[in-house]
C-alpha positions as CSV (number, residue, x, y, z in Angstrom):
1,M,-11.1,52.4,69.6
2,N,-10.3,54.9,72.4
3,D,-10.9,58.4,71.3
4,M,-8.0,59.8,73.4
5,S,-5.4,57.6,72.4
6,V,-1.7,58.8,72.4
7,F,-1.9,59.5,68.6
8,V,-5.2,61.3,68.8
9,K,-3.9,63.6,71.5
10,I,-0.9,64.5,69.5
11,A,-2.6,64.8,66.3
12,P,-3.4,68.4,66.3
13,V,0.3,69.3,67.2
14,I,1.3,67.1,64.2
15,A,-1.2,69.3,62.0
16,L,0.2,72.5,63.6
17,I,3.8,71.2,62.8
18,A,2.8,70.5,59.2
19,A,1.4,74.0,59.0
20,I,4.5,75.5,60.2
21,C,6.5,73.4,57.6
22,G,4.4,75.0,54.8
23,L,5.0,78.4,56.2
24,A,8.7,77.7,56.4
25,F,8.8,76.5,52.7
26,A,6.7,79.5,51.7
27,M,9.2,81.7,53.3
28,Y,12.2,80.0,51.9
29,K,10.6,80.5,48.4
30,F,9.7,84.0,49.1
31,F,13.3,84.9,49.6
32,W,14.4,82.9,46.9
33,V,12.4,84.8,44.4
34,K,13.3,87.9,46.0
35,G,16.8,87.2,45.4
36,Q,16.6,86.7,41.7
37,P,17.7,89.7,39.6
38,E,15.0,92.1,38.6
39,G,16.2,93.1,35.2
40,T,17.2,96.5,33.9
41,K,16.3,99.9,35.7
42,E,13.4,100.4,33.5
43,M,11.9,97.0,34.3
44,A,12.5,97.6,38.0
45,N,10.9,101.0,37.8
46,I,7.4,99.6,36.2
47,A,7.4,96.7,38.7
48,S,7.9,99.3,41.4
49,K,4.8,101.2,40.2
50,V,2.9,98.1,40.0
51,R,3.8,97.1,43.5
52,K,3.1,100.5,44.9
53,G,-0.5,100.7,43.3
54,A,-1.2,97.1,44.5
55,M,-0.1,98.0,48.3
56,A,-2.0,101.3,48.2
57,Y,-5.1,99.5,47.1
58,L,-4.9,97.0,49.9
59,K,-4.2,99.3,52.5
60,R,-7.3,101.3,51.7
61,Q,-9.5,98.0,51.3
62,Y,-8.3,96.9,54.6
63,K,-9.4,100.2,56.3
64,T,-12.7,99.9,54.5
65,V,-13.2,96.3,55.6
66,G,-11.9,97.0,59.0
67,V,-15.1,99.2,59.6
68,F,-17.4,96.2,58.6
69,F,-15.3,94.0,61.1
70,I,-15.7,96.5,64.1
71,V,-19.5,96.6,63.5
72,M,-20.0,93.0,63.1
73,L,-17.8,92.3,66.3
74,I,-20.2,94.6,68.3
75,I,-23.1,92.8,67.0
76,I,-21.4,89.1,67.7
77,C,-20.4,90.3,71.1
78,I,-23.9,91.3,71.8
79,M,-25.2,88.0,70.9
80,A,-22.7,86.4,73.0
81,A,-23.8,88.5,76.1
82,C,-27.5,87.3,75.2
83,G,-26.2,83.5,75.4
84,L,-26.8,83.0,71.5
85,L,-23.2,82.4,71.1
86,T,-20.0,81.5,73.1
87,W,-17.6,84.1,73.8
88,F,-15.1,82.2,71.7
89,V,-16.7,83.3,68.5
90,P,-16.1,87.0,68.3
91,F,-12.3,86.4,68.9
92,A,-12.3,83.4,66.1
93,F,-14.1,85.6,63.8
94,L,-11.4,88.2,64.0
95,S,-8.8,85.5,63.5
96,G,-10.4,83.9,60.6
97,G,-10.7,87.4,58.9
98,F,-7.2,88.4,59.8
99,F,-5.6,85.1,58.5
100,S,-7.7,85.4,55.2
101,G,-6.5,88.8,54.6
102,L,-3.0,87.8,55.6
103,S,-2.9,85.1,53.1
104,G,-3.9,87.2,50.4
105,F,-1.5,90.2,51.4
106,I,1.5,87.7,51.3
107,G,0.5,86.3,48.1
108,M,0.0,89.7,46.5
109,K,3.4,90.8,47.9
110,I,5.5,88.2,46.4
111,A,3.5,88.4,43.0
112,T,4.5,91.9,42.7
113,Y,8.2,91.1,43.4
114,A,7.9,88.2,41.0
115,N,6.7,89.9,37.9
116,S,10.0,91.6,36.7
117,R,12.0,88.7,37.9
118,T,9.9,86.5,35.6
119,A,10.3,88.6,32.7
120,N,14.1,88.9,33.4
121,G,14.3,85.0,33.8
122,A,12.6,84.7,30.5
123,Q,15.6,86.3,29.0
124,Q,17.5,83.3,30.1
125,G,15.0,80.8,29.0
126,L,11.5,79.5,29.3
127,N,12.2,77.3,32.4
128,K,13.9,80.0,34.3
129,G,10.7,82.3,33.7
130,L,8.5,79.3,34.7
131,K,10.5,78.3,37.7
132,I,10.3,82.2,39.1
133,A,6.6,82.4,38.3
134,F,5.7,79.0,39.9
135,S,7.8,79.5,42.9
136,S,5.9,82.9,43.5
137,G,2.5,80.9,43.2
138,T,4.0,78.3,45.6
139,V,4.4,81.0,48.1
140,M,0.7,81.8,47.7
141,G,-0.5,78.4,47.7
142,L,1.4,77.2,50.9
143,T,0.8,80.4,52.8
144,V,-3.0,79.8,52.5
145,V,-3.0,76.3,53.8
146,G,-0.2,76.9,56.1
147,L,-2.1,79.8,57.7
148,G,-5.5,77.8,57.5
149,L,-4.3,74.8,59.2
150,L,-2.4,76.8,61.7
151,D,-5.7,78.7,62.5
152,I,-7.7,75.5,63.0
153,S,-5.2,73.6,65.1
154,V,-4.2,76.4,67.5
155,W,-8.1,77.1,68.2
156,F,-8.7,73.1,68.4
157,L,-6.0,72.8,71.0
158,I,-7.3,75.9,72.9
159,L,-11.1,74.5,73.0
160,R,-9.9,71.0,73.8
161,A,-8.2,72.3,76.7
162,L,-11.1,74.5,77.9
163,L,-14.1,72.6,76.8
164,G,-13.1,68.9,76.6
165,N,-16.3,67.7,74.7
166,P,-16.0,67.2,70.9
167,D,-19.6,68.1,70.3
168,E,-19.0,71.5,72.2
169,I,-15.8,72.0,70.4
170,M,-17.0,71.6,67.0
171,A,-20.1,73.5,67.6
172,A,-18.0,76.6,68.6
173,M,-15.6,76.1,65.8
174,L,-18.4,76.0,63.0
175,T,-18.8,79.6,63.6
176,F,-15.1,80.5,63.1
177,G,-15.4,80.5,59.2
178,M,-17.6,83.7,59.0
179,G,-14.7,86.2,59.5
180,A,-12.7,84.3,56.6
181,S,-16.0,84.2,54.3
182,S,-16.5,87.9,54.9
183,M,-12.8,88.8,54.1
184,A,-12.8,86.6,51.2
185,L,-16.0,88.2,49.7
186,F,-14.6,91.6,50.1
187,A,-11.3,90.9,48.6
188,R,-12.6,88.7,45.6
189,V,-15.4,91.5,44.8
190,G,-13.3,94.5,45.5
191,G,-10.2,92.9,43.7
192,G,-12.5,91.7,40.8
193,I,-14.1,95.1,40.2
194,F,-10.7,96.9,40.2
195,T,-8.8,94.5,37.8
196,K,-11.8,94.4,35.3
197,A,-12.3,98.0,35.3
198,A,-8.9,98.5,34.6
199,D,-8.5,95.7,32.1
200,V,-11.8,96.9,30.1
201,G,-11.0,100.4,29.9
202,A,-7.5,99.8,28.8
203,D,-8.8,97.4,26.1
204,L,-11.8,99.6,24.8
205,V,-9.6,102.6,24.3
206,G,-6.1,101.4,23.8
207,K,-6.8,98.2,21.6
208,V,-10.1,98.7,19.9
209,E,-10.1,102.7,19.5
210,A,-6.4,103.7,19.4
211,G,-5.1,100.3,17.8
212,I,-2.0,100.1,20.1
213,P,-0.8,96.7,21.7
214,E,-1.8,95.3,24.8
215,D,0.5,96.6,27.7
216,D,1.6,99.4,25.5
217,P,3.2,101.9,27.9
218,R,1.4,104.8,26.1
219,N,-1.8,103.5,27.5
220,P,-2.6,105.4,30.8
221,A,-4.6,102.4,32.2
222,V,-1.9,99.8,31.7
223,I,-0.3,100.1,35.2
224,A,-3.7,100.0,36.7
225,D,-4.4,96.8,34.7
226,N,-1.2,95.0,36.0
227,V,-1.9,96.1,39.5
228,G,-5.6,94.7,39.2
229,D,-4.2,91.3,38.2
230,N,-2.5,91.2,41.4
231,V,-5.1,92.6,43.9
232,G,-7.9,90.4,42.1
233,D,-6.5,87.2,40.8
234,V,-4.0,86.9,43.7
235,A,-5.0,88.5,46.9
236,G,-8.8,87.9,46.0
237,M,-8.2,84.2,45.1
238,G,-6.0,83.6,48.2
239,A,-8.5,84.8,50.4
240,D,-11.2,82.8,48.6
241,L,-9.6,79.4,48.7
242,Y,-8.2,80.2,52.3
243,E,-11.9,80.3,53.3
244,S,-13.0,77.1,51.4
245,Y,-10.1,75.2,52.9
246,V,-11.0,76.2,56.6
247,G,-14.5,75.7,55.8
248,S,-14.2,72.2,54.5
249,I,-12.2,71.0,57.4
250,I,-14.3,72.5,60.2
251,S,-17.7,71.2,58.7
252,T,-16.2,67.8,58.3
253,G,-15.0,67.8,61.9
254,A,-18.7,68.9,62.8
255,L,-20.2,66.2,60.8
256,A,-17.7,63.7,62.6
257,T,-19.4,64.5,65.8
258,A,-22.9,64.0,64.5
259,A,-21.8,60.6,63.2
260,G,-20.5,59.5,66.7
261,L,-17.0,59.5,65.4
262,G,-15.6,61.4,68.4
263,Y,-11.9,63.0,68.2
264,A,-10.8,60.3,65.9
265,G,-13.2,61.7,63.2
266,I,-12.3,65.2,63.8
267,I,-8.8,64.9,63.5
268,V,-8.7,62.7,60.3
269,P,-9.7,65.9,58.1
270,M,-7.2,67.8,60.0
271,L,-4.2,65.2,59.3
272,I,-5.4,64.8,55.6
273,A,-4.9,68.4,55.3
274,A,-1.3,68.1,57.0
275,I,-0.5,65.2,54.6
276,G,-1.5,67.4,51.8
277,I,0.7,70.4,52.7
278,I,3.7,67.9,52.7
279,A,2.9,66.2,49.5
280,S,2.4,69.6,47.9
281,I,5.8,70.7,48.9
282,I,7.3,67.7,47.2
283,G,5.2,68.0,44.3
284,T,6.8,71.4,43.5
285,F,10.3,69.9,42.8
286,F,8.7,68.1,39.7
287,V,7.6,71.3,38.0
288,S,10.1,72.2,35.0
289,T,10.2,72.4,31.2
290,K,12.3,72.6,28.3
291,E,13.0,75.5,25.8
292,G,10.6,75.6,23.1
293,A,7.9,73.9,25.0
294,T,4.3,73.7,23.6
295,Q,1.3,74.6,25.7
296,K,0.6,71.0,26.2
297,N,4.3,70.6,27.4
298,L,3.8,73.3,29.9
299,L,0.6,72.1,31.0
300,G,2.1,68.8,31.4
301,S,4.8,70.2,33.7
302,L,2.4,71.7,36.1
303,R,0.4,68.6,35.9
304,R,3.1,66.4,36.9
305,G,3.7,68.4,40.2
306,T,-0.2,68.2,41.1
307,Y,-0.5,64.6,40.1
308,I,2.4,63.5,42.3
309,A,1.1,65.4,45.1
310,A,-2.4,63.8,44.9
311,V,-0.9,60.3,44.6
312,L,1.1,60.9,47.7
313,S,-1.8,62.3,49.6
314,A,-3.9,59.3,48.7
315,I,-1.3,56.8,49.7
316,A,-0.7,58.4,53.1
317,A,-4.6,59.1,53.6
318,A,-4.9,55.4,53.2
319,A,-2.6,54.6,56.2
320,L,-4.2,57.4,58.3
321,I,-7.9,56.2,57.9
322,F,-7.1,52.5,58.1
323,T,-5.3,52.8,61.4
324,Q,-7.7,55.8,62.9
325,L,-11.1,54.7,61.6
326,P,-10.5,50.8,61.3
327,D,-14.5,50.4,61.6
328,N,-15.1,52.8,58.9
329,T,-12.3,52.4,56.0
330,G,-14.9,53.2,53.3
331,V,-14.0,56.9,54.3
332,F,-10.8,56.5,52.4
333,W,-12.8,56.1,49.0
334,A,-14.6,59.0,50.0
335,V,-11.4,61.0,50.1
336,I,-10.3,59.6,46.7
337,S,-13.4,60.4,45.1
338,G,-12.8,64.0,46.3
339,L,-9.3,64.2,44.9
340,I,-10.4,62.5,41.5
341,A,-13.4,64.8,41.2
342,G,-11.0,68.0,41.7
343,V,-8.6,66.6,39.0
344,L,-11.5,65.8,36.7
345,I,-13.2,69.3,37.0
346,G,-9.6,71.1,36.6
347,F,-9.3,69.0,33.3
348,F,-12.6,69.7,31.8
349,T,-12.3,73.4,32.6
350,E,-9.0,73.2,30.8
351,Y,-11.0,71.3,27.9
352,Y,-13.4,74.0,27.5
353,T,-11.1,77.2,27.9
354,S,-7.6,76.1,26.6
355,D,-6.8,77.0,22.8
356,S,-5.3,73.6,22.7
357,Y,-8.8,72.1,22.5
358,K,-11.5,72.5,19.9
359,P,-14.3,74.5,22.0
360,T,-12.0,77.6,22.1
361,Q,-10.6,77.0,18.6
362,K,-14.2,76.8,17.2
363,L,-15.0,79.9,19.2
364,S,-12.3,81.8,17.5
365,G,-13.6,80.9,14.2
366,S,-16.9,82.8,15.5
367,S,-15.2,85.8,15.1
368,E,-15.1,85.7,11.3
369,T,-18.8,86.9,11.4
370,G,-18.2,89.6,13.9
371,S,-18.2,90.1,17.8
372,A,-22.0,89.5,18.2
373,T,-21.5,85.6,17.0
374,I,-18.4,85.3,19.3
375,I,-20.3,86.5,22.3
376,I,-23.2,84.2,21.4
377,D,-20.9,81.2,21.0
378,G,-19.2,82.2,24.1
379,I,-22.1,82.2,26.2
380,A,-23.2,79.1,24.8
381,L,-19.7,77.5,25.4
382,G,-20.2,78.2,29.2
383,M,-23.5,77.1,29.4
384,N,-22.5,73.8,27.8
385,S,-19.4,73.4,30.1
386,T,-21.8,73.3,33.4
387,A,-23.0,69.8,32.5
388,I,-19.9,67.7,33.2
389,P,-18.9,69.5,36.4
390,V,-22.2,68.9,37.9
391,I,-22.3,65.3,36.8
392,I,-18.7,64.9,38.4
393,V,-19.8,66.5,41.6
394,G,-23.0,64.3,41.7
395,I,-21.3,61.2,41.1
396,S,-18.5,62.1,43.9
397,I,-21.3,63.0,46.4
398,L,-23.0,59.5,45.5
399,I,-19.6,57.6,46.0
400,S,-18.7,59.6,49.2
401,F,-21.9,58.9,50.7
402,F,-22.3,55.1,50.0
403,A,-18.5,54.5,50.5
404,A,-18.8,56.0,54.1
405,G,-21.8,53.8,55.1
406,G,-24.8,55.9,54.0
407,G,-26.3,52.9,52.3
408,G,-28.3,51.9,55.2
409,F,-30.1,54.9,55.2
410,I,-31.4,54.6,51.6
411,A,-32.4,50.7,52.3
412,S,-34.1,51.1,55.6
413,G,-33.9,55.0,56.9
414,N,-31.3,54.3,59.4
415,M,-30.1,57.7,60.8
416,D,-26.7,56.7,62.1
417,S,-26.0,55.3,58.3
418,F,-27.1,58.7,57.2
419,A,-24.7,60.8,59.5
420,M,-21.8,58.5,58.2
421,G,-22.7,59.1,54.6
422,L,-22.7,62.7,55.3
423,Y,-19.4,62.6,57.0
424,G,-18.1,60.9,53.7
425,V,-19.4,63.8,51.5
426,G,-17.6,66.4,53.9
427,I,-14.5,64.4,53.8
428,S,-14.4,64.3,49.9
429,A,-14.3,68.1,50.0
430,V,-11.4,67.8,52.3
431,G,-10.0,65.2,49.8
432,M,-10.6,67.7,46.8
433,L,-8.8,70.6,48.7
434,A,-6.0,68.4,50.3
435,T,-3.4,69.3,47.7
436,L,-4.5,73.0,47.6
437,G,-0.9,74.0,48.2
438,I,0.4,73.2,44.9
439,T,-3.0,73.4,43.0
440,L,-3.3,77.3,44.3
441,A,0.3,77.4,43.0
442,T,-0.6,76.8,39.5
443,D,-3.3,79.3,39.6
444,A,-1.5,82.0,41.4
445,Y,1.3,81.8,38.8
446,G,-0.8,83.1,36.1
447,P,-1.2,86.8,36.8
448,V,2.6,86.8,37.6
449,A,3.2,85.5,34.1
450,D,0.6,87.8,32.7
451,N,2.5,90.7,34.6
452,A,5.8,89.7,33.2
453,G,4.4,89.8,29.7
454,G,3.5,93.4,30.5
455,I,6.7,94.3,31.5
456,A,8.6,92.8,28.7
457,E,6.5,94.7,26.5
458,M,6.7,98.0,28.3
459,A,10.3,97.8,28.8
460,G,11.0,97.0,25.1
461,L,12.6,93.4,25.5
462,G,13.5,91.4,22.5
463,E,10.7,89.5,20.5
464,E,12.1,86.3,21.6
465,V,11.5,87.2,25.4
466,R,8.0,88.4,24.6
467,N,7.5,85.1,22.9
468,R,8.5,83.2,26.0
469,T,6.3,85.5,28.4
470,D,3.3,85.4,25.9
471,A,3.7,81.4,26.2
472,L,3.8,81.6,30.2
473,D,0.8,84.1,30.1
474,S,-1.3,81.7,27.8
475,L,-0.7,78.9,30.1
476,G,-1.5,81.2,33.0
477,N,-5.0,82.0,31.4
478,T,-5.6,78.0,31.4
479,T,-4.3,77.4,34.8
480,A,-6.5,80.4,36.1
481,A,-9.5,79.0,34.5
482,T,-8.6,75.6,36.0
483,G,-8.4,77.0,39.4
484,K,-11.3,78.8,39.3
485,G,-13.1,75.5,38.3
486,F,-11.3,73.8,41.1
487,A,-12.6,76.5,43.6
488,I,-15.9,76.4,42.5
489,G,-16.2,72.6,42.7
490,S,-14.7,72.6,46.1
491,A,-17.1,75.3,47.0
492,A,-20.2,73.2,46.1
493,L,-18.9,70.3,48.4
494,T,-17.9,72.7,51.1
495,A,-21.3,74.3,51.0
496,L,-23.3,71.1,51.0
497,A,-21.3,70.2,54.1
498,L,-22.1,73.6,55.8
499,I,-25.8,73.2,54.9
500,V,-25.9,69.7,56.9
501,S,-24.0,71.2,59.8
502,Y,-26.5,74.3,59.9
503,T,-29.4,71.7,60.2
504,D,-27.7,69.9,62.8
505,K,-27.0,73.0,64.9
506,I,-30.9,74.0,64.5
507,E,-31.9,70.6,65.8
508,A,-29.4,71.0,68.8
509,L,-31.1,74.5,69.5
510,G,-34.4,72.9,69.4
511,G,-35.5,74.3,66.0
512,N,-38.5,72.9,64.2
513,L,-37.4,71.6,60.9
514,Q,-40.0,70.7,58.4
515,L,-37.8,70.3,55.1
516,S,-40.7,69.1,52.8
517,L,-40.7,70.8,49.5
518,T,-44.3,71.6,49.8
519,N,-43.7,73.3,53.0
520,P,-44.2,77.2,51.8
521,P,-41.0,78.6,53.8
522,V,-38.8,76.2,52.1
523,L,-40.3,76.7,48.7
524,I,-40.2,80.3,49.0
525,G,-36.6,80.1,50.3
526,L,-35.7,77.8,47.3
527,F,-36.7,80.6,45.1
528,V,-35.1,83.4,46.9
529,G,-31.7,81.2,47.2
530,A,-31.9,80.4,43.3
531,M,-32.3,84.3,42.6
532,L,-29.3,85.5,45.0
533,P,-26.5,84.4,42.5
534,F,-28.2,86.2,39.7
535,L,-28.9,89.5,41.8
536,F,-25.3,89.2,43.2
537,S,-24.0,88.8,39.5
538,A,-25.7,91.5,38.2
539,F,-24.7,93.9,41.2
540,T,-21.1,93.0,40.5
541,M,-21.1,93.2,36.6
542,Q,-22.9,96.7,36.8
543,A,-20.2,97.7,39.3
544,V,-17.4,96.9,36.8
545,G,-19.2,98.4,33.9
546,R,-19.6,101.8,36.1
547,A,-15.9,101.8,37.1
548,A,-14.6,100.9,33.5
549,Q,-16.6,103.9,32.1
550,K,-14.6,106.2,34.4
551,I,-11.5,104.7,33.0
552,V,-12.6,105.1,29.4
553,V,-13.3,108.6,30.0
554,E,-9.9,109.2,31.7
555,V,-7.9,107.4,29.0
556,R,-9.5,109.2,26.2
557,R,-9.0,112.6,28.0
558,Q,-5.2,111.7,28.4
559,F,-4.9,110.7,24.6
560,K,-6.4,114.0,23.8
561,E,-4.9,116.4,26.2
562,I,-1.5,115.0,26.9
563,K,0.7,116.3,23.8
564,G,3.1,113.6,22.2
565,L,1.5,110.5,24.3
566,M,0.6,108.7,21.2
567,E,3.8,109.5,19.5
568,G,5.8,108.1,22.6
569,K,7.2,111.5,23.4
570,A,5.3,112.1,26.7
571,D,4.7,110.0,29.9
572,A,1.2,108.9,30.4
573,D,-0.5,109.8,33.9
574,Y,-0.6,106.0,35.3
575,A,-1.6,107.2,39.2
576,T,-4.8,108.6,38.1
577,C,-6.1,105.5,36.4
578,V,-4.9,103.5,39.6
579,D,-6.7,105.9,42.0
580,I,-10.0,105.8,39.9
581,C,-10.0,102.2,40.1
582,T,-9.2,102.1,43.8
583,R,-12.0,104.6,44.8
584,S,-14.4,102.9,42.4
585,S,-14.0,99.4,43.6
586,L,-14.0,100.1,47.2
587,K,-17.2,102.0,46.8
588,E,-18.8,99.5,44.6
589,M,-17.9,96.2,46.7
590,I,-20.2,97.4,49.4
591,V,-23.7,96.4,48.0
592,P,-22.6,93.1,46.8
593,A,-21.0,92.1,50.2
594,A,-23.9,93.4,52.0
595,L,-26.2,91.2,50.1
596,G,-24.4,88.1,51.0
597,I,-24.3,89.1,54.7
598,L,-27.9,90.3,55.1
599,A,-29.8,87.9,52.9
600,P,-29.6,84.8,55.2
601,I,-30.5,87.1,58.4
602,V,-33.4,88.7,56.5
603,V,-34.8,85.5,55.4
604,G,-34.5,83.8,58.7
605,L,-36.1,86.6,60.6
606,V,-38.9,86.3,58.0
607,L,-39.1,82.7,56.9
608,G,-37.6,80.9,60.0
609,V,-35.0,78.2,59.9
610,N,-37.0,76.2,57.1
611,G,-36.8,79.2,54.9
612,V,-33.1,79.4,55.5
613,V,-32.5,75.9,54.8
614,G,-34.4,76.4,51.2
615,M,-32.4,79.6,50.5
616,L,-29.1,77.7,51.2
617,A,-30.0,75.0,48.9
618,G,-31.4,77.1,46.1
619,A,-28.3,79.4,46.1
620,L,-25.9,76.3,46.0
621,V,-27.6,74.9,42.9
622,S,-27.9,77.9,40.7
623,G,-24.8,79.7,42.2
624,F,-22.7,76.5,41.2
625,A,-24.0,76.3,37.6
626,I,-23.8,80.1,37.0
627,A,-20.2,80.3,38.5
628,I,-19.0,77.6,36.2
629,M,-20.7,79.2,33.2
630,M,-19.4,82.7,33.8
631,A,-15.7,81.4,34.5
632,N,-15.4,79.2,31.4
633,S,-17.1,81.6,29.1
634,G,-14.7,84.3,30.1
635,G,-11.8,81.9,30.1
636,A,-12.7,80.7,26.6
637,W,-13.0,84.3,25.4
638,D,-9.8,85.3,26.7
639,N,-7.8,82.3,25.0
640,A,-9.9,82.6,21.6
641,K,-8.3,86.1,21.4
642,K,-4.8,84.8,22.2
643,Y,-5.3,82.1,19.5
644,I,-6.2,84.6,17.0
645,E,-3.0,86.7,18.1
646,A,-0.7,83.8,17.6
647,G,-1.4,84.1,13.9
648,N,-4.9,82.3,13.4
649,F,-8.0,83.5,11.8
650,G,-6.1,86.5,10.6
651,G,-4.0,87.6,13.5
652,K,-3.3,90.6,15.3
653,G,-5.0,93.7,14.1
654,S,-7.6,91.8,11.7
655,E,-11.3,92.3,12.0
656,N,-11.3,88.9,13.6
657,H,-9.1,90.2,16.4
658,K,-11.4,93.1,16.9
659,A,-14.3,90.9,17.3
660,A,-12.3,88.6,19.8
661,V,-11.2,91.6,21.8
662,V,-14.9,92.6,22.3
663,G,-15.7,89.1,23.4
664,D,-12.7,89.1,25.8
665,T,-14.0,92.4,27.3
666,V,-17.4,90.8,27.9
667,G,-15.7,88.0,29.4
668,D,-13.6,89.9,31.9
669,P,-16.1,90.6,34.5
670,F,-17.5,87.2,33.9
671,K,-14.4,85.2,34.8
672,D,-12.6,87.4,37.2
673,T,-15.5,89.4,39.1
674,S,-18.7,87.8,39.1
675,G,-18.0,84.1,38.5
676,P,-15.3,83.5,41.3
677,S,-17.3,85.5,43.8
678,V,-20.4,83.6,43.5
679,N,-18.6,80.7,44.9
680,I,-17.9,82.8,48.1
681,L,-21.3,83.9,48.3
682,I,-22.6,80.2,48.7
683,K,-20.3,79.5,51.5
684,L,-20.8,82.9,53.0
685,L,-24.6,82.5,53.1
686,S,-24.0,79.1,55.1
687,M,-21.5,80.7,57.5
688,V,-23.8,83.7,58.4
689,S,-26.9,81.3,58.8
690,I,-24.6,79.2,61.4
691,V,-23.6,82.3,63.4
692,F,-27.2,83.7,63.5
693,A,-28.9,80.3,64.1
694,G,-29.8,81.1,67.9
695,L,-31.2,84.4,66.8
696,I,-33.3,82.9,64.0
697,V,-34.4,80.1,66.3
698,K,-35.8,82.4,68.8
699,F,-37.0,85.2,66.9
700,N,-38.8,84.9,63.2
701,L,-42.1,86.2,61.8
702,I,-43.3,82.7,60.5
703,D,-43.1,81.1,63.8
704,L,-44.8,84.2,65.4
705,I,-47.7,84.0,62.8
706,S,-48.0,80.2,63.3
707,K,-48.9,80.7,67.2
């Protein structure tokens, strides 16, 4: 096939048009949600406080992150001046970081508009509340994929016009993801520390010590808790998945050039992403429910939309691959394996974390013997839940590798077959993320439903409304856990493709790769890499603990010093708690983020390129497992508490409930700070390694000693 056929020439423009369609639909949904009635004056006032707190946090976070970007920009420019990078990289680094941050900002903006409107919609019925909350999630999902594909397609068109050679284009584009990865890590870690410091502080003093309900307006940390849901679970998640989405497409394009597929191989992942955007838009029209729906009914409503989008993507991907890669049609099955793996990981995450299934129901029963046993069983549940996703990803990698033509390498060591097999693995990650627009919508819906429940409680809406928002909130806990599992699974495949891209770049730079496990730099790198997710998790959990302690002290002070607060005759000082969380999270996020950026540079300068490969492999393996364990333990603890609150095992206020609250408090930093941040860490390590590859090849201690 002629690489520059008419279709291949216009394909990036088609991708650009699909990106614009996604953004246009997101804009339509944004204004539709904003046009819904906000409810009573009190509801609007509460929502305004949450919105102002969230915006104030993001503005201060972006100022802090801006300093980092300026410093890194200077370093990258110096490297470009020394010939270690192209001059496109500094500008692409900025664009990646900007769009990653922008996607989170837009998602958080609509979430803070949708919370009171969802609560108000729930007064009309369950379906109305679901529609508003899901529409706000749709804005988040389609903004992420729209901006991601927009960034990629525009840069590809610019570089194709200036460079012309597909190998040079993808070598330059590989380094683009560092800006997105850096922004994602700051957003995830900072937002995660904020939200869990507020949540833990509010629960420990309000629910455990004072015995008042969750989201009670007397609790001084309640607004900070609602703000945290937005900055952590919306803005942070959006930046996270933007980076996965962009990384999977770019790394697969780079693998296409290594496999000799030229422009056709590069545009296929871009067009699969474009197809996914259109399929996601169509899928959103099938999400609805009926009054009195059970949790399984509500989950079925969301699944219907995601499954329809996945089927449409698969059909269109088949037509694309069979026409553009007629000699490599097995690549289609690699796409399908990624799609199915994503669905299965989501389902089994739901199985382990939803109170509709036995694991979480049994975990609720552990509360009968106290908080210690529910914590032990929750950790065990998370560890147990790692097996199936690891097996699913392993099977997906094998299917993708062999379907794309990698069997020749296994049989005879044919390197061309090896390159094709790796392209299959990369494109399976693209397949998994193809319908991210609607998958992320089901995830970003959760924090909106959670906030809606809080507003219903604080505004004193009727019990029927609170029951509806509780149903939507419980569904949100499950979809959030499913989204985290999906994000972690896609991160594993993306990181694997990035490791291969890194080794290809090292070979192109003339680096000496000796990847035997008995090679000391590789072995030491493996140990260091396996340790990094644990060290990173320790830093982030300790950060939550320190910030939460400050909130606990402040809430206790207000209960003690503000006369009439507990009787509901005086107002709490919400702003002070928001300010404490903001200052603490911005300060505490620096060390974990620095670890992710500095580790590959330090390891490379000491152990050389072989040590870096070992580090990337070790971090991928241990990080994948620990991220799943923490996300699922936290999700199960949360829903175990809600299962008890629904009237099981003694119900609200019982000793069982108190034990479950302690378990949920332990799980908060597991599922919303450390766990989801680890999947960004394993991709950021690869991105930083790729950007600094030229420096490491020329300057490292191990090569100096060897000479």
